[in-house]
MDAnalysis code that builds the backbone (N, CA, C; Angstrom):
import MDAnalysis as mda
import numpy as np

u = mda.Universe.empty(744, n_residues=248, atom_resindex=np.repeat(np.arange(248), 3), trajectory=True)
u.add_TopologyAttr("name", ["N", "CA", "C"] * 248)
u.add_TopologyAttr("resid", np.arange(1, 249))
u.add_TopologyAttr("resname", ["UNK", "UNK", "UNK", "UNK", "UNK", "UNK", "UNK", "UNK", "UNK", "UNK", "UNK", "UNK", "UNK", "UNK", "UNK", "UNK", "UNK", "UNK", "UNK", "UNK", "UNK", "UNK", "UNK", "UNK", "UNK", "UNK", "UNK", "UNK", "UNK", "UNK", "UNK", "UNK", "UNK", "UNK", "UNK", "UNK", "UNK", "UNK", "UNK", "UNK", "UNK", "UNK", "UNK", "UNK", "UNK", "UNK", "UNK", "UNK", "UNK", "UNK", "UNK", "UNK", "UNK", "UNK", "UNK", "UNK", "UNK", "UNK", "UNK", "UNK", "UNK", "UNK", "UNK", "UNK", "UNK", "UNK", "UNK", "UNK", "UNK", "UNK", "UNK", "UNK", "UNK", "UNK", "UNK", "UNK", "UNK", "UNK", "UNK", "UNK", "UNK", "UNK", "UNK", "UNK", "UNK", "UNK", "UNK", "UNK", "UNK", "UNK", "UNK", "UNK", "UNK", "UNK", "UNK", "UNK", "UNK", "UNK", "UNK", "UNK", "UNK", "UNK", "UNK", "UNK", "UNK", "UNK", "UNK", "UNK", "UNK", "UNK", "UNK", "UNK", "UNK", "UNK", "UNK", "UNK", "UNK", "UNK", "UNK", "UNK", "UNK", "UNK", "UNK", "UNK", "UNK", "UNK", "UNK", "UNK", "UNK", "UNK", "UNK", "UNK", "UNK", "UNK", "UNK", "UNK", "UNK", "UNK", "UNK", "UNK", "UNK", "UNK", "UNK", "UNK", "UNK", "UNK", "UNK", "UNK", "UNK", "UNK", "UNK", "UNK", "UNK", "UNK", "UNK", "UNK", "UNK", "UNK", "UNK", "UNK", "UNK", "UNK", "UNK", "UNK", "UNK", "UNK", "UNK", "UNK", "UNK", "UNK", "UNK", "UNK", "UNK", "UNK", "UNK", "UNK", "UNK", "UNK", "UNK", "UNK", "UNK", "UNK", "UNK", "UNK", "UNK", "UNK", "UNK", "UNK", "UNK", "UNK", "UNK", "UNK", "UNK", "UNK", "UNK", "UNK", "UNK", "UNK", "UNK", "UNK", "UNK", "UNK", "UNK", "UNK", "UNK", "UNK", "UNK", "UNK", "UNK", "UNK", "UNK", "UNK", "UNK", "UNK", "UNK", "UNK", "UNK", "UNK", "UNK", "UNK", "UNK", "UNK", "UNK", "UNK", "UNK", "UNK", "UNK", "UNK", "UNK", "UNK", "UNK", "UNK", "UNK", "UNK", "UNK", "UNK", "UNK", "UNK", "UNK", "UNK", "UNK", "UNK", "UNK", "UNK", "UNK", "UNK", "UNK", "UNK"])
u.atoms.positions = np.array([
    [85.006, -133.681, 158.212],
    [86.091, -133.217, 157.337],
    [87.433, -133.548, 157.982],
    [88.297, -134.209, 157.239],
    [89.612, -134.596, 157.759],
    [90.556, -133.399, 157.770],
    [91.533, -133.422, 158.691],
    [92.561, -132.388, 158.703],
    [93.427, -132.523, 157.458],
    [93.689, -131.377, 156.816],
    [94.486, -131.371, 155.592],
    [95.440, -130.192, 155.651],
    [96.661, -130.431, 156.118],
    [97.624, -129.348, 156.275],
    [97.946, -128.669, 154.955],
    [97.883, -129.417, 153.860],
    [98.229, -128.868, 152.546],
    [97.164, -127.922, 152.016],
    [96.020, -127.861, 152.699],
    [94.923, -127.011, 152.227],
    [94.895, -125.655, 152.918],
    [95.891, -125.362, 153.755],
    [95.962, -124.052, 154.401],
    [96.672, -123.062, 153.473],
    [96.429, -121.762, 153.728],
    [96.937, -120.752, 152.802],
    [97.556, -119.575, 153.543],
    [98.802, -119.266, 153.203],
    [99.458, -118.028, 153.609],
    [99.974, -117.392, 152.324],
    [99.467, -116.233, 151.971],
    [99.807, -115.636, 150.686],
    [101.221, -115.073, 150.702],
    [102.024, -115.542, 149.758],
    [103.381, -115.043, 149.610],
    [103.498, -114.005, 148.509],
    [102.774, -114.235, 147.417],
    [102.766, -113.301, 146.295],
    [101.497, -113.554, 145.490],
    [101.253, -112.702, 144.526],
    [100.046, -112.884, 143.730],
    [100.033, -111.990, 142.509],
    [99.099, -112.266, 141.626],
    [98.921, -111.460, 140.422],
    [97.454, -111.439, 140.038],
    [97.058, -110.355, 139.371],
    [95.696, -110.209, 138.867],
    [95.786, -109.989, 137.366],
    [94.955, -110.718, 136.628],
    [95.049, -110.678, 135.178],
    [93.667, -110.547, 134.551],
    [93.639, -110.011, 133.333],
    [92.414, -109.937, 132.548],
    [92.673, -110.520, 131.161],
    [91.586, -110.907, 130.509],
    [91.653, -111.465, 129.160],
    [90.287, -111.222, 128.511],
    [90.163, -111.434, 127.202],
    [88.849, -111.299, 126.576],
    [87.817, -112.218, 127.237],
    [86.575, -111.793, 127.253],
    [85.496, -112.564, 127.870],
    [85.491, -114.000, 127.338],
    [85.386, -114.963, 128.247],
    [85.318, -116.366, 127.854],
    [86.651, -117.068, 127.788],
    [87.756, -116.322, 127.956],
    [89.080, -116.963, 127.914],
    [89.163, -118.031, 128.998],
    [89.637, -119.235, 128.682],
    [89.731, -120.296, 129.692],
    [90.815, -120.001, 130.707],
    [90.678, -120.588, 131.884],
    [91.705, -120.430, 132.903],
    [93.014, -121.021, 132.392],
    [94.158, -120.352, 132.594],
    [95.424, -120.871, 132.064],
    [95.763, -122.242, 132.647],
    [96.399, -123.054, 131.836],
    [96.860, -124.355, 132.311],
    [97.935, -124.185, 133.375],
    [98.823, -123.231, 133.161],
    [99.893, -122.944, 134.107],
    [99.590, -121.609, 134.777],
    [99.125, -121.644, 136.019],
    [98.747, -120.417, 136.714],
    [99.946, -119.525, 137.026],
    [101.141, -120.108, 137.087],
    [102.336, -119.322, 137.406],
    [102.917, -118.626, 136.180],
    [102.533, -119.063, 134.997],
    [103.052, -118.457, 133.775],
    [101.936, -118.338, 132.743],
    [100.906, -117.535, 133.043],
    [99.807, -117.374, 132.089],
    [100.300, -116.750, 130.788],
    [99.804, -117.248, 129.691],
    [100.214, -116.734, 128.386],
    [99.073, -115.961, 127.750],
    [99.358, -115.329, 126.610],
    [98.360, -114.570, 125.874],
    [97.113, -115.432, 125.650],
    [95.914, -114.899, 125.824],
    [95.581, -113.471, 125.893],
    [95.562, -112.877, 127.294],
    [96.013, -113.620, 128.314],
    [95.982, -113.094, 129.670],
    [97.052, -112.020, 129.853],
    [96.657, -110.887, 130.480],
    [97.581, -109.776, 130.727],
    [97.491, -109.335, 132.180],
    [98.640, -109.061, 132.779],
    [98.704, -108.618, 134.163],
    [98.175, -107.192, 134.281],
    [97.372, -106.898, 135.313],
    [96.836, -105.546, 135.461],
    [97.869, -104.599, 136.049],
    [98.942, -105.127, 136.665],
    [99.990, -104.271, 137.192],
    [100.171, -104.413, 138.691],
    [100.866, -103.453, 139.289],
    [101.151, -103.470, 140.725],
    [99.869, -103.265, 141.534],
    [99.753, -104.016, 142.639],
    [98.604, -103.877, 143.526],
    [99.085, -103.786, 144.970],
    [98.173, -103.431, 145.869],
    [98.523, -103.165, 147.260],
    [99.021, -104.406, 147.996],
    [100.046, -104.201, 148.811],
    [100.582, -105.260, 149.657],
    [99.742, -105.440, 150.916],
    [99.061, -104.350, 151.356],
    [98.243, -104.417, 152.564],
    [96.812, -104.866, 152.251],
    [96.178, -104.206, 151.309],
    [94.800, -104.541, 150.929],
    [94.851, -105.502, 149.741],
    [95.119, -106.762, 150.044],
    [95.398, -107.722, 148.971],
    [94.159, -108.079, 148.166],
    [93.125, -108.525, 148.831],
    [91.954, -109.038, 148.100],
    [90.804, -109.167, 149.086],
    [89.613, -108.862, 148.639],
    [88.432, -109.014, 149.489],
    [87.226, -109.303, 148.615],
    [86.245, -109.984, 149.191],
    [84.989, -110.250, 148.487],
    [83.842, -109.808, 149.388],
    [83.006, -108.932, 148.858],
    [81.801, -108.511, 149.570],
    [80.595, -108.969, 148.752],
    [79.425, -109.011, 149.403],
    [78.251, -109.505, 148.698],
    [77.013, -108.710, 149.072],
    [76.053, -108.731, 148.168],
    [74.749, -108.131, 148.391],
    [73.692, -109.167, 148.065],
    [72.562, -109.075, 148.720],
    [71.496, -110.048, 148.476],
    [71.660, -111.257, 149.375],
    [71.071, -112.378, 148.954],
    [71.162, -113.598, 149.742],
    [70.242, -113.630, 150.934],
    [69.217, -112.737, 150.925],
    [68.297, -112.721, 152.063],
    [67.479, -114.009, 152.118],
    [67.261, -114.477, 153.340],
    [66.509, -115.715, 153.546],
    [65.029, -115.410, 153.769],
    [64.168, -116.174, 153.106],
    [62.727, -116.083, 153.298],
    [62.213, -117.453, 153.705],
    [61.570, -117.518, 154.848],
    [61.018, -118.783, 155.326],
    [59.650, -119.005, 154.688],
    [59.469, -120.176, 154.067],
    [58.225, -120.523, 153.397],
    [57.566, -121.666, 154.163],
    [56.305, -121.513, 154.443],
    [55.639, -122.539, 155.230],
    [54.279, -122.933, 154.686],
    [53.707, -123.880, 155.323],
    [52.349, -124.334, 155.015],
    [51.510, -124.216, 156.283],
    [50.251, -124.513, 156.156],
    [49.379, -124.472, 157.320],
    [49.825, -125.488, 158.365],
    [50.402, -126.594, 157.874],
    [50.825, -127.663, 158.773],
    [52.246, -127.452, 159.315],
    [53.076, -126.770, 158.536],
    [54.468, -126.541, 158.952],
    [54.874, -125.141, 158.511],
    [54.886, -124.227, 159.439],
    [55.129, -122.817, 159.102],
    [56.590, -122.526, 158.770],
    [57.474, -123.486, 158.979],
    [58.896, -123.329, 158.621],
    [59.321, -124.499, 157.742],
    [58.588, -124.697, 156.672],
    [58.823, -125.868, 155.825],
    [60.125, -125.760, 155.043],
    [60.383, -124.586, 154.446],
    [61.570, -124.407, 153.613],
    [62.116, -122.999, 153.784],
    [63.355, -122.840, 153.397],
    [63.966, -121.520, 153.369],
    [64.445, -121.227, 151.955],
    [64.050, -120.074, 151.440],
    [64.446, -119.678, 150.089],
    [65.362, -118.468, 150.187],
    [66.439, -118.488, 149.388],
    [67.405, -117.399, 149.423],
    [67.363, -116.614, 148.116],
    [67.421, -115.304, 148.212],
    [67.456, -114.467, 147.019],
    [68.836, -114.542, 146.374],
    [68.913, -114.097, 145.138],
    [70.189, -114.127, 144.418],
    [71.222, -113.259, 145.133],
    [72.463, -113.693, 145.095],
    [73.556, -112.970, 145.748],
    [74.519, -112.450, 144.684],
    [74.853, -111.166, 144.785],
    [75.829, -110.557, 143.888],
    [77.109, -110.290, 144.668],
    [78.233, -110.746, 144.144],
    [79.496, -110.594, 144.851],
    [80.444, -109.671, 144.091],
    [81.251, -108.954, 144.843],
    [82.231, -108.041, 144.266],
    [83.601, -108.308, 144.866],
    [84.587, -108.551, 144.013],
    [85.965, -108.727, 144.448],
    [86.645, -107.358, 144.459],
    [87.389, -107.080, 145.506],
    [88.046, -105.781, 145.645],
    [89.558, -105.915, 145.557],
    [90.156, -105.087, 144.721],
    [91.608, -105.044, 144.534],
    [92.031, -103.579, 144.507],
    [93.156, -103.256, 145.110],
    [93.665, -101.884, 145.058],
    [94.827, -101.818, 144.085],
    [94.572, -101.194, 142.952],
    [95.565, -101.086, 141.881],
    [96.489, -99.903, 142.179],
    [97.790, -100.114, 142.054],
    [98.755, -99.057, 142.360],
    [99.585, -98.666, 141.152],
    [98.975, -98.789, 140.001],
    [99.643, -98.431, 138.755],
    [98.743, -97.432, 138.028],
    [99.172, -96.160, 137.998],
    [98.360, -95.076, 137.468],
    [98.666, -94.826, 135.987],
    [98.817, -95.891, 135.201],
    [99.022, -95.718, 133.765],
    [97.667, -95.689, 133.069],
    [97.678, -95.587, 131.738],
    [96.422, -95.476, 130.995],
    [95.528, -96.678, 131.250],
    [96.104, -97.887, 131.198],
    [95.302, -99.098, 131.392],
    [94.665, -99.121, 132.779],
    [95.434, -98.758, 133.806],
    [94.915, -98.747, 135.156],
    [93.834, -97.702, 135.348],
    [94.049, -96.503, 134.800],
    [93.056, -95.434, 134.925],
    [91.751, -95.792, 134.217],
    [91.833, -96.498, 133.098],
    [90.613, -96.890, 132.382],
    [89.857, -97.978, 133.141],
    [90.567, -98.836, 133.895],
    [89.865, -99.802, 134.741],
    [89.095, -99.072, 135.845],
    [89.669, -97.979, 136.335],
    [89.046, -97.225, 137.427],
    [87.931, -96.305, 136.937],
    [88.212, -95.550, 135.886],
    [87.255, -94.546, 135.421],
    [86.261, -95.059, 134.379],
    [86.551, -96.177, 133.761],
    [85.644, -96.725, 132.754],
    [86.368, -97.025, 131.458],
    [85.920, -98.070, 130.787],
    [86.571, -98.470, 129.534],
    [86.409, -97.424, 128.441],
    [85.399, -96.552, 128.573],
    [85.157, -95.516, 127.562],
    [85.818, -94.191, 127.929],
    [86.733, -94.203, 128.912],
    [87.473, -92.988, 129.249],
    [88.317, -92.583, 128.037],
    [88.132, -91.381, 127.502],
    [88.849, -90.996, 126.279],
    [90.292, -90.578, 126.552],
    [91.147, -90.833, 125.585],
    [92.519, -90.329, 125.632],
    [92.521, -88.985, 124.919],
    [92.800, -87.930, 125.628],
    [92.731, -86.577, 125.087],
    [93.967, -86.253, 124.253],
    [93.909, -85.203, 123.427],
    [95.031, -84.867, 122.538],
    [96.363, -84.706, 123.250],
    [96.338, -84.263, 124.523],
    [97.599, -84.078, 125.247],
    [98.077, -85.356, 125.927],
    [97.353, -86.472, 125.721],
    [97.745, -87.747, 126.294],
    [97.116, -88.052, 127.630],
    [96.395, -87.109, 128.207],
    [95.745, -87.357, 129.491],
    [94.481, -88.191, 129.289],
    [93.985, -88.764, 130.377],
    [92.796, -89.606, 130.337],
    [91.600, -88.797, 130.821],
    [90.584, -88.674, 129.982],
    [89.380, -87.952, 130.362],
    [88.472, -88.818, 131.213],
    [87.770, -88.189, 132.149],
    [86.825, -88.907, 132.994],
    [85.452, -88.815, 132.333],
    [84.892, -89.942, 131.875],
    [83.640, -89.896, 131.112],
    [82.447, -89.492, 131.971],
    [81.491, -88.801, 131.357],
    [80.274, -88.407, 132.063],
    [79.352, -89.598, 132.283],
    [79.442, -90.584, 131.412],
    [78.611, -91.786, 131.520],
    [79.530, -93.005, 131.393],
    [80.229, -93.362, 132.481],
    [81.261, -94.410, 132.393],
    [80.700, -95.794, 132.090],
    [81.508, -96.570, 131.383],
    [81.171, -97.955, 131.046],
    [82.196, -98.878, 131.688],
    [81.772, -99.837, 132.507],
    [82.735, -100.761, 133.116],
    [83.485, -101.558, 132.053],
    [84.680, -101.974, 132.387],
    [85.432, -102.888, 131.534],
    [84.858, -104.284, 131.721],
    [84.520, -104.951, 130.628],
    [83.991, -106.314, 130.700],
    [85.064, -107.254, 130.168],
    [85.497, -108.180, 130.993],
    [86.608, -109.071, 130.629],
    [86.582, -110.312, 131.508],
    [87.353, -111.311, 131.119],
    [87.617, -112.439, 132.015],
    [88.604, -111.954, 133.057],
    [88.504, -112.493, 134.277],
    [89.357, -112.026, 135.373],
    [89.958, -113.219, 136.099],
    [91.217, -113.067, 136.509],
    [91.916, -114.139, 137.212],
    [92.770, -113.539, 138.323],
    [92.602, -114.062, 139.540],
    [93.456, -113.699, 140.667],
    [94.219, -114.949, 141.082],
    [95.536, -114.874, 141.106],
    [96.379, -116.021, 141.443],
    [97.232, -115.684, 142.654],
    [97.178, -116.528, 143.688],
    [97.975, -116.340, 144.890],
    [98.910, -117.533, 145.055],
    [100.118, -117.259, 145.486],
    [101.139, -118.295, 145.627],
    [101.538, -118.428, 147.085],
    [101.537, -119.673, 147.573],
    [101.964, -119.992, 148.928],
    [102.971, -121.131, 148.826],
    [104.250, -120.770, 148.710],
    [105.274, -121.803, 148.524],
    [105.044, -122.528, 147.214],
    [104.763, -123.833, 147.295],
    [104.504, -124.619, 146.099],
    [103.017, -124.675, 145.763],
    [102.185, -124.085, 146.598],
    [100.748, -124.096, 146.351],
    [100.322, -122.896, 145.516],
    [99.328, -123.104, 144.673],
    [98.738, -122.039, 143.867],
    [97.232, -122.028, 144.138],
    [96.683, -120.839, 144.366],
    [95.276, -120.690, 144.687],
    [94.718, -119.579, 143.817],
    [93.583, -119.814, 143.176],
    [93.100, -118.840, 142.205],
    [91.586, -118.655, 142.248],
    [91.170, -117.441, 141.869],
    [89.782, -117.117, 141.601],
    [89.690, -116.802, 140.108],
    [88.748, -117.434, 139.428],
    [88.639, -117.257, 137.972],
    [87.193, -116.953, 137.587],
    [87.000, -115.856, 136.854],
    [85.681, -115.493, 136.334],
    [85.777, -115.349, 134.822],
    [85.057, -116.165, 134.046],
    [85.127, -116.039, 132.595],
    [84.531, -114.738, 132.076],
    [83.701, -114.084, 132.923],
    [83.131, -112.782, 132.549],
    [82.944, -111.961, 133.812],
    [83.400, -110.719, 133.779],
    [83.260, -109.854, 134.946],
    [83.210, -108.400, 134.498],
    [82.534, -107.578, 135.297],
    [82.533, -106.132, 135.093],
    [83.533, -105.522, 136.065],
    [84.444, -104.704, 135.543],
    [85.506, -104.112, 136.350],
    [85.356, -102.601, 136.333],
    [85.267, -102.015, 137.531],
    [85.059, -100.573, 137.635],
    [85.469, -100.126, 139.033],
    [85.504, -98.852, 139.286],
    [85.914, -98.305, 140.581],
    [85.025, -98.851, 141.692],
    [85.648, -99.168, 142.819],
    [84.904, -99.715, 143.943],
    [84.673, -98.675, 145.032],
    [85.475, -97.619, 145.042],
    [85.360, -96.598, 146.076],
    [85.973, -95.315, 145.535],
    [85.833, -94.239, 146.299],
    [86.404, -92.971, 145.888],
    [87.929, -93.008, 146.024],
    [88.601, -92.224, 145.195],
    [90.054, -92.112, 145.243],
    [90.459, -91.187, 146.374],
    [91.425, -91.624, 147.181],
    [91.911, -90.801, 148.281],
    [93.430, -90.863, 148.323],
    [94.072, -89.708, 148.177],
    [95.526, -89.604, 148.286],
    [95.809, -89.025, 149.672],
    [96.049, -89.904, 150.651],
    [95.990, -89.493, 152.047],
    [97.318, -89.188, 152.722],
    [98.438, -89.651, 152.162],
    [99.711, -89.383, 152.833],
    [100.853, -89.397, 151.831],
    [102.047, -89.073, 152.328],
    [103.222, -88.977, 151.458],
    [104.198, -90.120, 151.660],
    [103.819, -91.120, 152.448],
    [104.752, -92.186, 152.798],
    [104.368, -93.560, 152.266],
    [103.229, -93.665, 151.596],
    [102.811, -94.960, 151.057],
    [102.328, -94.788, 149.624],
    [102.289, -95.874, 148.903],
    [101.855, -95.831, 147.514],
    [100.361, -95.561, 147.430],
    [99.993, -94.651, 146.544],
    [98.576, -94.353, 146.324],
    [97.934, -95.506, 145.570],
    [96.620, -95.648, 145.737],
    [95.936, -96.773, 145.102],
    [94.615, -96.400, 144.483],
    [94.247, -97.189, 143.479],
    [92.951, -97.058, 142.811],
    [92.088, -98.241, 143.241],
    [91.057, -98.035, 144.054],
    [90.209, -99.154, 144.485],
    [89.337, -99.668, 143.342],
    [89.577, -100.894, 142.966],
    [88.886, -101.505, 141.827],
    [87.930, -102.583, 142.322],
    [86.735, -102.612, 141.748],
    [85.767, -103.657, 142.056],
    [85.562, -104.560, 140.852],
    [85.518, -105.861, 141.083],
    [85.322, -106.848, 140.018],
    [84.054, -107.634, 140.330],
    [83.044, -107.503, 139.477],
    [81.775, -108.210, 139.679],
    [81.683, -109.393, 138.715],
    [81.884, -110.621, 139.184],
    [81.739, -111.793, 138.306],
    [80.299, -111.918, 137.826],
    [80.152, -112.340, 136.564],
    [78.834, -112.493, 135.964],
    [78.733, -113.867, 135.313],
    [77.512, -114.368, 135.193],
    [77.318, -115.651, 134.519],
    [77.700, -115.511, 133.052],
    [78.426, -116.493, 132.547],
    [78.876, -116.473, 131.149],
    [78.218, -117.601, 130.378],
    [77.587, -117.265, 129.257],
    [76.955, -118.283, 128.421],
    [75.902, -119.063, 129.197],
    [76.000, -120.372, 129.134],
    [75.037, -121.239, 129.814],
    [75.513, -121.667, 131.200],
    [76.622, -121.084, 131.676],
    [77.140, -121.448, 132.995],
    [76.127, -121.140, 134.088],
    [76.003, -122.018, 135.054],
    [75.155, -121.752, 136.214],
    [76.014, -121.290, 137.398],
    [77.190, -120.762, 137.124],
    [78.112, -120.230, 138.124],
    [78.748, -118.961, 137.571],
    [79.210, -118.092, 138.471],
    [79.813, -116.831, 138.048],
    [81.334, -116.837, 138.128],
    [81.875, -117.528, 139.132],
    [83.332, -117.653, 139.203],
    [83.702, -118.963, 139.874],
    [84.942, -119.378, 139.660],
    [85.429, -120.655, 140.184],
    [86.617, -120.408, 141.105],
    [86.776, -121.292, 142.078],
    [87.882, -121.226, 143.033],
    [88.632, -122.547, 142.986],
    [89.947, -122.489, 142.833],
    [90.739, -123.718, 142.771],
    [91.041, -124.201, 144.176],
    [90.693, -125.425, 144.526],
    [90.916, -125.915, 145.893],
    [92.379, -126.249, 146.151],
    [92.752, -126.195, 147.419],
    [94.088, -126.602, 147.841],
    [94.030, -128.001, 148.445],
    [95.180, -128.666, 148.444],
    [95.272, -129.960, 149.102],
    [94.584, -131.082, 148.366],
    [94.294, -130.898, 147.067],
    [93.600, -131.934, 146.303],
    [94.546, -132.937, 145.681],
    [95.836, -132.670, 145.794],
    [96.801, -133.549, 145.144],
    [97.115, -133.071, 143.737],
    [98.104, -133.658, 143.134],
    [98.539, -133.274, 141.795],
    [97.611, -133.865, 140.742],
    [97.198, -133.012, 139.780],
    [96.358, -133.475, 138.672],
    [97.270, -133.856, 137.509],
    [97.286, -135.114, 137.167],
    [98.149, -135.592, 136.083],
    [97.522, -135.261, 134.729],
    [98.323, -134.842, 133.758],
    [97.789, -134.553, 132.429],
    [97.458, -135.837, 131.671],
    [96.403, -135.775, 130.894],
    [96.020, -136.904, 130.045],
    [96.034, -136.542, 128.570],
    [95.962, -135.251, 128.271],
    [95.936, -134.815, 126.880],
    [96.682, -133.512, 126.697],
    [97.035, -133.223, 125.453],
    [97.710, -131.977, 125.105],
    [97.063, -131.425, 123.848],
    [96.655, -130.166, 123.907],
    [95.972, -129.519, 122.788],
    [96.912, -128.555, 122.091],
    [96.969, -128.624, 120.770],
    [97.873, -127.779, 119.990],
    [97.553, -126.306, 120.183],
    [98.586, -125.476, 120.132],
    [98.425, -124.034, 120.261],
    [99.766, -123.362, 120.187],
    [99.796, -122.045, 120.462],
    [101.063, -121.301, 120.408],
    [101.253, -120.449, 121.662],
    [101.433, -121.014, 122.857],
    [101.561, -122.460, 123.074],
    [100.211, -123.117, 123.294],
    [100.246, -124.455, 123.290],
    [99.057, -125.231, 123.572],
    [98.859, -125.415, 125.063],
    [97.971, -126.305, 125.430],
    [97.664, -126.515, 126.842],
    [97.469, -127.987, 127.132],
    [97.493, -128.309, 128.412],
    [97.282, -129.688, 128.835],
    [95.914, -129.834, 129.474],
    [95.351, -131.010, 129.348],
    [94.063, -131.314, 129.953],
    [94.230, -132.491, 130.911],
    [93.364, -132.550, 131.956],
    [92.276, -131.637, 132.274],
    [92.789, -130.319, 132.840],
    [91.875, -129.341, 133.025],
    [92.240, -128.044, 133.578],
    [92.919, -128.215, 134.934],
    [94.040, -127.530, 135.088],
    [94.771, -127.615, 136.353],
    [95.836, -128.683, 136.377],
    [95.937, -129.458, 135.292],
    [96.953, -130.518, 135.247],
    [98.351, -129.919, 135.228],
    [99.289, -130.602, 135.859],
    [100.675, -130.141, 135.854],
    [101.301, -130.444, 134.493],
    [102.301, -129.652, 134.140],
    [102.997, -129.888, 132.882],
    [103.954, -131.068, 133.033],
    [104.048, -131.956, 132.030],
    [105.047, -133.019, 132.076],
    [106.437, -132.400, 132.255],
    [107.278, -133.075, 133.008],
    [108.581, -132.514, 133.359],
    [109.462, -132.278, 132.136],
    [109.407, -133.200, 131.150],
    [110.274, -133.103, 129.985],
    [109.654, -133.894, 128.836],
    [110.405, -134.045, 127.760],
    [109.890, -134.745, 126.584],
    [109.472, -136.169, 126.922],
    [110.253, -136.843, 127.743],
    [109.928, -138.219, 128.113],
    [108.606, -138.287, 128.872],
    [108.271, -137.203, 129.577],
    [107.041, -137.175, 130.347],
    [105.792, -137.120, 129.501],
    [105.940, -136.929, 128.191],
    [104.787, -136.896, 127.288],
    [104.308, -138.291, 126.895],
    [105.030, -139.296, 127.281],
    [104.630, -140.666, 126.967],
    [103.233, -140.946, 127.527],
    [102.359, -141.388, 126.650],
    [100.999, -141.700, 127.068],
    [100.041, -140.531, 127.004],
    [100.542, -139.326, 126.708],
    [99.684, -138.144, 126.593],
    [99.050, -138.126, 125.207],
    [97.733, -137.956, 125.139],
    [97.011, -137.947, 123.864],
    [97.044, -136.568, 123.238],
    [97.492, -136.500, 121.977],
    [97.586, -135.228, 121.269],
    [96.253, -134.872, 120.629],
    [95.925, -133.587, 120.647],
    [94.722, -133.078, 119.992],
    [95.104, -131.835, 119.187],
    [94.982, -131.885, 117.835],
    [94.475, -133.014, 117.044],
    [95.506, -134.141, 116.950],
    [95.042, -135.305, 116.493],
    [95.919, -136.463, 116.369],
    [96.770, -136.396, 115.119],
    [96.412, -135.500, 114.198],
    [97.223, -135.291, 112.997],
    [98.389, -134.384, 113.336],
    [99.328, -134.263, 112.407],
    [100.520, -133.450, 112.651],
    [100.137, -132.003, 112.950],
    [100.741, -131.456, 114.001],
    [100.455, -130.070, 114.349],
    [101.061, -129.137, 113.312],
    [100.453, -127.974, 113.164],
    [100.879, -127.045, 112.118],
    [101.982, -126.113, 112.616],
    [102.555, -125.352, 111.687],
    [103.719, -124.508, 111.952],
    [103.547, -123.643, 113.207],
    [104.533, -123.741, 114.096],
    [104.565, -122.922, 115.299],
    [103.859, -123.522, 116.496],
    [103.026, -124.535, 116.289],
    [102.277, -125.100, 117.402],
    [103.181, -125.945, 118.295],
    [102.924, -125.868, 119.607],
    [103.750, -126.600, 120.566],
    [103.105, -126.529, 121.949],
    [103.655, -127.278, 122.878],
    [103.329, -127.146, 124.303],
    [104.623, -126.867, 125.044],
    [104.511, -126.210, 126.189],
    [105.675, -125.900, 127.018],
    [105.738, -126.913, 128.152],
    [106.902, -127.520, 128.342],
    [107.072, -128.559, 129.353],
    [107.590, -127.975, 130.669],
    [107.658, -128.814, 131.695],
    [108.066, -128.366, 133.012],
    [109.470, -127.805, 133.065],
    [110.345, -128.251, 132.179],
    [111.716, -127.738, 132.144],
    [111.857, -126.540, 131.203],
    [110.687, -125.976, 130.789],
    [110.595, -124.801, 129.899],
    [110.953, -125.102, 128.448],
    [111.226, -126.348, 128.124],
    [111.447, -126.713, 126.720],
    [110.108, -126.853, 126.003],
    [110.146, -126.955, 124.687],
    [108.946, -127.070, 123.876],
    [108.868, -128.456, 123.229],
    [107.648, -128.874, 122.906],
    [107.456, -130.154, 122.222],
    [106.215, -130.054, 121.348],
    [106.155, -130.902, 120.314],
    [104.988, -130.920, 119.416],
    [104.715, -132.338, 118.950],
    [103.544, -132.542, 118.396],
    [103.124, -133.848, 117.883],
    [103.268, -133.843, 116.364],
    [104.023, -134.811, 115.831],
    [104.255, -134.835, 114.373],
    [103.287, -135.752, 113.640],
    [102.291, -136.245, 114.345],
    [101.319, -137.143, 113.737],
    [101.491, -138.579, 114.168],
    [102.682, -138.876, 114.692],
    [102.942, -140.246, 115.154],
    [103.697, -140.312, 116.462],
    [104.415, -139.216, 116.821],
    [105.186, -139.230, 118.053],
    [105.445, -137.799, 118.525],
    [105.825, -137.672, 119.796],
    [106.197, -136.372, 120.340],
    [107.644, -136.060, 119.985],
    [107.899, -134.782, 119.593],
    [109.252, -134.368, 119.254],
    [109.576, -133.056, 119.957],
    [110.845, -132.815, 120.178],
    [111.284, -131.593, 120.831],
    [111.156, -130.402, 119.867],
    [110.909, -129.225, 120.422],
    [110.799, -128.014, 119.618],
    [109.363, -127.691, 119.281],
    [109.177, -126.954, 118.202],
    [107.848, -126.599, 117.731],
    [107.694, -126.991, 116.266],
    [106.444, -127.230, 115.887],
    [106.194, -127.706, 114.521],
    [106.691, -126.696, 113.496],
    [107.333, -127.208, 112.457],
    [107.871, -126.336, 111.413],
    [106.971, -126.365, 110.176],
])
């Protein structure tokens, strides 16, 4: 493996987001759009951790070779985040999606809690680098007991995120590598806003940067559809060329 200075990571800031199950990873990790929603403030000290269960090794052999192969059991992983926002949304992530809102506005603790099932995204920023963990389906629920231990630091809700296989995927979550170089966009898909392909591609800097980008669909985009460019301006496909703004 060659030395790659651009592949090192020092976390400067980060965000954790959820979306409906199956939501694709945002094209722009620094500015995720609907349906992705930020879960709120999280701990500066206990940033992120992954623990696992399973993965035990079993040595399989034959009469001729008693250590012929090694088989590993399935491994279940849990991502840990400490949420520091005690609003209704945060409390329901901790206590369960079926936590009832009582007549006085308080959140009831259910006797038979149900984890929140959603797509999950963790994005970390290191200067110009972006590093992310993405799970199209995950169960989100309390990871540990609540402890309010002192008066000088922000209290936290320990949240556990268990990535799960989605659809026909043979993976539970994806990690975006660092130091791979810039991914140039080749296509743009209509939406409000739309997105660029392939996944992880950078946004064209401006309208001129759309030259050579294939529009999907190739017919004129409908009212309101557009893509957001690197300079934060909007552009759309009119059926024959790229134009500034959004389709009318």
